[in-house]
C-alpha positions in Angstrom: 155.1 116.9 -94.3 154.1 120.5 -94.6 153.4 121.6 -98.2 152.4 124.9 -99.9 150.3 125.3 -103.0 150.3 128.6 -104.9 147.7 129.8 -107.3 146.3 132.9 -109.0 149.1 133.8 -111.5 148.2 135.0 -115.0 149.1 137.2 -117.9 148.1 140.8 -117.1 148.7 144.2 -118.8 150.9 146.8 -117.2 148.9 148.7 -114.5 146.6 145.7 -113.9 146.0 143.7 -110.8 146.2 140.1 -109.6 145.6 138.3 -106.4 147.7 135.3 -105.5 146.8 132.7 -103.0 148.8 130.1 -101.0 147.4 127.2 -99.1 149.4 125.5 -96.4 148.8 121.8 -96.1 149.8 119.6 -93.2 150.0 122.1 -90.4 148.4 125.2 -89.0 149.4 128.4 -90.8 149.1 130.2 -87.4 152.4 128.7 -86.4 154.4 130.5 -89.1 155.5 133.9 -90.2 154.8 133.7 -93.9 156.2 135.4 -97.0 155.8 135.7 -100.7 158.9 135.3 -102.8 159.6 135.7 -106.5 162.1 134.5 -109.0 162.5 136.2 -112.4 164.4 134.4 -115.3 168.1 134.6 -114.7 167.8 136.1 -111.2 167.9 134.9 -107.7 164.8 134.3 -105.7 163.9 137.4 -103.6 161.5 138.1 -100.7 158.6 140.3 -101.8 156.5 140.6 -98.7 156.1 139.0 -95.3 153.5 138.8 -92.5 154.0 137.9 -88.9 151.8 135.4 -87.0 150.1 138.5 -85.4 149.3 140.0 -88.8 152.0 142.7 -89.0 152.8 143.0 -92.7 156.0 144.3 -94.4 157.0 144.6 -98.0 160.1 145.2 -99.9 161.0 148.6 -101.3 160.4 147.6 -104.9 156.7 146.7 -104.3 155.8 148.9 -101.4 152.5 150.7 -102.0 151.6 148.3 -104.7 151.5 144.8 -103.1 149.7 143.8 -100.0 150.1 140.6 -98.1 147.4 139.1 -95.9 146.6 135.9 -94.1 143.6 133.9 -93.1 144.5 131.4 -90.4 141.0 129.8 -90.4 141.3 129.0 -94.2 145.1 128.3 -93.8 145.9 130.7 -96.6 148.1 133.6 -97.3 147.4 136.0 -100.1 149.2 138.7 -102.1 147.2 141.5 -103.7 149.2 143.0 -106.5 148.2 146.3 -108.0 149.8 148.7 -110.5 151.8 145.8 -111.9 154.9 146.5 -114.0 156.7 144.4 -116.6 159.5 144.0 -114.1 157.1 142.2 -111.7 157.2 139.2 -114.2 158.3 136.2 -112.3 157.3 132.9 -110.7 155.8 133.7 -107.3 156.2 131.3 -104.3 155.1 131.3 -100.7 157.1 130.0 -97.8 157.9 130.8 -94.2 159.8 134.1 -93.8 162.3 135.5 -93.5 163.9 132.1 -93.9 162.2 129.5 -96.1 161.7 126.4 -94.0 159.1 124.5 -96.0 159.8 122.6 -99.2 159.2 124.9 -102.1 156.0 124.5 -104.0 155.5 124.8 -107.8 154.9 128.5 -107.7 152.6 130.5 -109.8 153.6 132.4 -113.0 152.9 136.1 -113.2 153.5 137.8 -116.5 153.1 141.5 -117.0 153.1 142.4 -120.6 151.1 144.4 -123.2 
C-alpha cells in the first residue's frame, strides 16, 4: 500500500519561510504527478501546487510567486518551499497525487502563521 508522510510544519511569523517535505513509501514517486494540498479550519481541502512527472510545476493563484513545489525522484520526496507566509496560509498541509488524490491521506503537517 502506498503511503505518504509529511513533515516540516511549524509556527512562523508573517513574512517568514518554511520548507515542507513529503516522502512517498511503497512505490516510486516517478510514477505520479504530485501535489500539495491544504485544509484550514472550517474550510475544504484545496490544491496549492502540483508538479508533473517531468518536473513542470504549477501553483494556485493565491500562492503564486510565494510557494515553490519541487521533487526528487531519487529520494522519493516532494517538497514545498513557502516564502512570504501570511496568516491566511495557516492550515494543515498534505501531499498526494494531483490533480486527483489517489493515495490514502497522510497525517499532514501543521503550518501556523502568527505573530
